[in-house]
N, C-alpha and C positions, 0 to 999 in steps of 0.2 A: 464422565467418562473418564477413565485412567488405564494406563498402560495397554492401549492398544497398538498392535504392528498391522498397519495396511500396506499392502502391495498391489500395483496394477502395471502393466507394460507401459514404458515410456511413452510409447507412441500411440496408445489406446486414448481416443478423446472421450469428455464426458464422463472422466473416472475421478471425480472429486473425491479425495479421502474422507474428509469430514464436512458435512453441509449442516451449518445452522441457519434456520429461519423459525420465525414466530416463536420464539422462545424466550425465557428469561431466567436468569439466576443459576446460569449453567457455569460448570468448571471443566476444563479439559486439561489434563495434566500426563506428563511422561508419556507421550506417543511418539511413534516413529512411523513416518508415512512416505512412501516412494510410489509415485503415480503418474498419470500422463496428463493430468489437469491440475486444477488447483489442490495443494496438499489440504488447506482448509478454505472454505468459501463461507462467509458470513453475510447473511441477507435480511430481506426487510422484516421487521418485527423482533429483532434481536436486541436485547436490553440486559445490562448486567452481566456480560461474559467474561470469563477470566480463562487465559490460555496461558500455559506454562510448562515449561521443558518440554520441548518439541523438536524432533529432528525431521527436516524436511528436504527431500532431493533424491530423485528428480522430480521435477512437477512444476506447476506455475506459481509456487509460492502461496503466501498467505494473503487471502483477498477479501476486503470489504467490498461486497457487491458481487455482481453487477445490480445497480439499483436504478429504478425509474424506467425500465425499459417498457415500450408501447404507451409512453405518457403516463405511467402509472406513479402513483405516490408510495415513497417506501421510507421507512424509518430505522436508523440504527442508532444505538445510544448506549455509552458507557461499556465501552470494550477494551481491555487490557490484553496485550499480547507481550509475553515476558520469558525472556531465557529461551531463545530459538536459535537453533543452527541451520542455515539451508545451503544445500550445497549443490551447484550446477543447474540450479532453477532458473525459469525465465523471468521471474520477478522474485523479489523479497517482500517487502511490506508494501501492499497495492491498495489503492481504493480506486473504484470504477464505477462511474455512472454515467447514463444516457442523457443526451439531448432530450428535452421535452417532458422529462419527468418532474416530480416535486416531492418534497419532503426533507428529510436531514438524514446526513451522517456526522454524529458529534460526540464530543468527549471521548476520543479515542487515542490510545498510548500504545506506540510499539517502542519497547525497550530492551536493552540487553540481549542484542541480537548480532550474531555472527554471520556474514555473507562470504562464501566462498565460490567465487567465479559465476556470480548471479549476474543476468542479464540487465535488469532494471532493479538495482537494490531499494530504491526508494521513488514510488511513482505514485502520483494522483492525476487521474484522467477523468475530468468531467465531461469529455466528449467521445467517451467510448463508442466505438463501432466495430462490430464483428462482420460486417458485410464485405464482399470483395469489392462493392462500389460504394462511392461516399454515402454517409448518411445523410438525410436532410437535416439543413440548418434550423434550429429552433431556439427560442429566447428563454423558455422556462428550463429549471436544471434543479437538482437536488443540492440543497445547500450543504455545503462540507466545512465544518468549523470546528475549533477547539481541539486541536491536533498535536501530539507531543511525540517526536521521535528523537529517542536519547539514548545514549551509550550504544551505538551502532558502528561496528568496523568490519574490515573485510576488504575483499575484492571484487571489483566489478568486470564481467566478460565485455562491457561495452565502454565506451569512452563517457557517456553521460551515466553518471551513477545516480544523480537526483533529478527527477522531471516532475514539476509542478505545472500541470497543463490544465488550468482551470477555466471555468465558462466566462464568456465576455459579460452576460447578464448577471449572472450570480456567481461572483468570484468568491475563491477561497479564502476563508481569513482565521485569524488565530491560531497559525501554525508555529509550532517551536521546534527547531532543530538545536540539539544540544548533544555536544560531545559525539559527533559525527565525524568517522575516520575511514574514508573508502578511497582505495588506490586501483586503478586498473591492473588486472592480472598479468603477471609478468613484468609490469614496472616501465612498460617501453613508452607510456605516456601518460600525463596527469589526467586525474579524474575530472569531467566537466559536468556542468549542470546547466540546466534551463529552468527559468520560472516564468509563468504568463498568468496574468489576472489572479494573482495570489498575492495574500499579505502574510509575511513570515517575520519571527522576530528571535533575537537572541540577546540575552541580557536586558529584555524589556525594550529593545528598541525596535519598532516597526519598521518595516522595509516595503514598500509597495512596488509593484511592478505591474503596470497596466498594459505593458506590452512585453515581447520575449526579451529577456535580460538573463543574466547570469548570477548563481549565488557564490559568494566567495567561500569556496571549502575550507580555506584556512580560518574564517570566522567561526565557523559551526564545528571545527575540528579540535576546539580546546574547551575545556570546562572553566567556569568563573571561579 
């Protein structure tokens, strides 16, 4: 699909712009999406998806998931999101999975992205919960692995520009952050980040964070 222009009210719920599920070998190019939900949601059964040249905002950004709700099994494999601009969205590049699910989200690339006043520019949440009350703690989880975030720059609407919030029982692994340069909108403070139960790497060096810790943004903001 190509050259789509999709618009919905910013306050309208459940208005995903493009929703991909149980599909393979799909290309989405040159689209502009303004909505009240995900500009693009990528869900179970998606394989070999290439997204290129998209403008997103307002909206909830580009999301892998949610995956694994109601203890279900879900698989997403081989997704590339390339050359995307996001304006005033609640998320930028997001992966969200429920506790209690199983399956995998792997071989995913987010690259060449510009964030303008995005609340969560890079976020992985393996403990996703959309309930007003806390969700039940469960041990199983959708495995999240082999991810690349490359050439991502711009401004964050919040102090936390990168959040890796992964599962205690099935930690994220194989995450590469390369040439990521994110600052807080307005420059009033330095961007921060958190990492929990994830393994990420830069220049082939793996860093484990079994408990909440910080990512050195200066380390990922330069290329080799």
